[in-house]
C-alpha positions in Angstrom: 0.4 -0.1 -0.4 1.5 3.5 -1.2 1.5 5.9 2.1 -1.4 7.5 2.5 -1.8 11.4 2.6 -4.4 12.1 5.3 -6.5 15.8 5.9 -8.1 15.8 9.7 -11.1 17.5 9.7 -11.7 19.0 13.7 -12.1 22.4 15.0 -10.6 22.2 17.7 -7.4 22.6 17.6 -5.6 20.3 20.6 -7.4 17.7 19.2 -5.7 18.5 15.6 -2.4 18.4 16.5 -2.9 15.6 19.4 -4.2 13.3 16.4 -1.3 14.4 13.9 1.9 13.8 16.0 0.3 9.8 15.9 0.1 9.5 12.5 3.3 10.9 12.1 4.7 8.0 13.5 2.3 5.0 11.6 4.9 3.9 8.3 1.7 4.1 6.3 1.7 7.9 5.8 2.8 10.8 3.9 1.4 13.9 4.1 -0.9 15.0 7.0 -3.9 18.7 7.0 -5.0 19.6 9.3 -8.5 22.0 9.2 -11.1 23.1 11.5 -14.4 23.7 9.6 -15.9 22.3 6.9 -15.9 25.0 4.5 -12.0 25.5 5.3 -11.3 21.1 4.0 -13.8 22.0 0.9 -11.8 25.2 0.1 -8.5 22.6 1.2 -9.7 19.3 -2.0 -9.1 22.5 -4.6 -5.7 21.9 -4.3 -4.7 18.9 -2.0 -5.5 15.4 -3.2 -5.6 13.4 0.0 -6.0 9.4 -0.2 -8.1 9.7 3.6 -10.5 11.9 5.6 -10.7 11.9 9.3 -13.9 13.8 9.5 -15.6 15.6 12.6 -19.3 15.5 13.1 -19.9 18.6 15.0 -18.5 22.2 14.1 -19.2 25.9 13.0 -20.2 26.9 9.7 -20.4 23.4 7.4 -20.4 20.0 9.4 -19.2 16.7 9.2 -22.2 15.8 7.3 -22.6 18.7 5.0 -18.9 18.7 4.1 -18.9 14.4 3.2 -22.2 15.2 1.1 -20.7 18.2 -0.6 -17.3 16.5 -0.9 -18.2 13.2 -2.1 -20.5 15.0 -5.2 -17.1 16.6 -6.6 -15.0 13.8 -5.6 -17.2 10.7 -5.5 -13.5 8.1 -5.2 -12.7 9.8 -1.9 -12.5 7.7 1.1 -14.0 9.5 5.0 -13.3 8.2 8.1 -16.2 10.2 10.8 -14.9 10.6 14.2 -17.3 11.2 16.9 -17.7 11.3 20.8 -21.2 10.3 20.4 -21.9 6.8 20.0 -25.4 7.6 19.1 -27.2 6.3 16.2 -28.8 9.4 15.0 -24.7 10.7 14.1 -24.2 7.8 12.5 -26.9 6.9 10.5 -26.6 11.1 9.1 -22.8 10.3 8.6 -23.5 6.6 6.6 -26.6 8.8 4.4 -23.3 11.3 3.7 -21.5 8.8 2.7 -18.2 8.2 4.2 -16.7 4.8 4.4 -16.6 4.5 8.3 -17.5 5.5 11.9 -14.8 5.9 14.7 -15.4 7.3 18.1 -12.5 9.8 19.5 -11.6 7.6 22.7 -10.3 4.7 20.7 -6.6 3.0 21.3 -4.5 4.6 18.5 -4.5 1.1 17.9 -7.5 0.8 16.4 -7.4 4.4 14.7 -4.7 2.8 13.0 -6.3 -0.2 12.0 -9.2 1.9 10.8 -7.5 4.1 8.9 -5.7 1.5 6.8 -9.4 -0.7 6.3 -10.7 2.1 4.8 -7.8 2.7 2.6 -8.1 -0.4 1.1 -11.3 0.2 -0.1 -13.0 -1.8 3.0 -15.6 -0.4 5.6 -14.6 0.3 9.3 -17.6 0.7 12.2 -16.5 1.3 15.9 -17.9 -2.4 17.5 -19.4 -0.3 20.1 -21.5 1.0 17.4 -22.3 -1.7 15.8 -23.4 -4.3 18.2 -25.6 -1.5 19.8 -26.6 -1.9 15.6 -27.1 -5.5 15.3 -29.4 -6.2 19.3 -31.2 -3.5 17.3 -32.1 -6.0 14.9 -32.5 -8.6 17.8 -34.5 -7.2 19.7 -37.6 -4.8 18.0 -40.9 -5.9 19.6 -43.1 -8.8 18.4 -45.4 -6.0 17.7 -43.3 -4.5 15.0 -42.9 -5.6 12.1 -39.3 -5.4 11.6 -38.5 -2.6 8.2 -35.6 -5.9 7.6 -35.6 -9.3 8.5 -32.0 -10.9 9.3 -31.2 -14.5 9.8 -28.8 -14.8 12.6 -25.7 -15.6 10.2 -26.9 -12.9 8.2 -26.2 -10.9 11.4 -22.9 -12.5 12.2 -21.8 -11.7 8.4 -22.9 -8.2 8.1 -20.7 -7.1 11.1 -17.7 -9.6 10.1 -18.3 -7.3 7.0 -18.7 -4.1 8.8 -15.8 -5.1 10.8 -13.3 -4.7 7.3 -13.4 -8.3 7.3 -13.1 -9.9 3.4 -15.2 -13.0 2.4 -12.6 -15.4 2.5 -11.8 -13.9 6.4 -15.4 -14.3 7.1 -15.5 -17.4 5.5 -12.8 -18.9 7.4 -14.2 -16.8 10.8 -16.8 -18.6 11.0 -15.9 -22.2 9.7 -18.3 -21.3 5.9 -17.5 -21.4 2.4 -16.7 -18.7 1.0 -19.5 -19.7 -1.4 -21.7 -19.3 1.0 -20.8 -15.9 2.6 -21.2 -14.2 -1.4 -24.4 -16.1 -1.0 -24.8 -14.1 2.8 -23.5 -10.6 1.2 -25.8 -11.1 -2.3 -29.2 -11.6 0.4 -27.8 -8.3 2.8 -27.7 -6.0 -0.7 -31.4 -7.5 -1.9 -33.3 -7.4 2.0 -32.0 -4.2 2.0 -32.1 -2.5 -1.3 -28.7 -0.2 -0.6 -25.8 -0.3 -3.0 -23.4 0.2 -1.1 -21.7 -2.5 2.4 -21.7 1.1 4.5 -24.9 1.5 4.2 -26.7 -1.6 5.0 -25.8 -1.5 8.6 -28.5 1.6 9.1 
């Protein structure tokens, strides 16, 4: 994997500088740029070409949701990883709908940040486990009197969780002790049942 050029978009200077120091120690990282809000970030894209963006959500002027939507309209291949203080489903939903490739909590260990960056840079999705388990449990605990929008089997939920952790079909097959063809089938079923175009939106 080629070294990555990254933009950190966050309105807290101390957080940006701290994360920048940590990222500089990664052999996978090349250039690191900073933007204090979505407006500055969008202007930076006119001259800079990042491989990955670490995007805060709550910011003045142009927030992370709006900045993500506008950036991907012009640069659809741009990889954006959301950063948030909150694991609230509303924040997650908005950023996934905007088109992010992953979602991390700001209190994550830096080892997880590194894993998320590499996973997303390789073209996969990455979502923090705390949020994933919350979303999977939401599928499992819907009240009996409410007809679920999407009915997923336990195995499909397992596959969905592993997809969102960034595992490939082959890795999922090995972890669940099933064939890759079976994983392919489950992935196709998830896409069909949820009527989604990308993996990220399947967990919403």
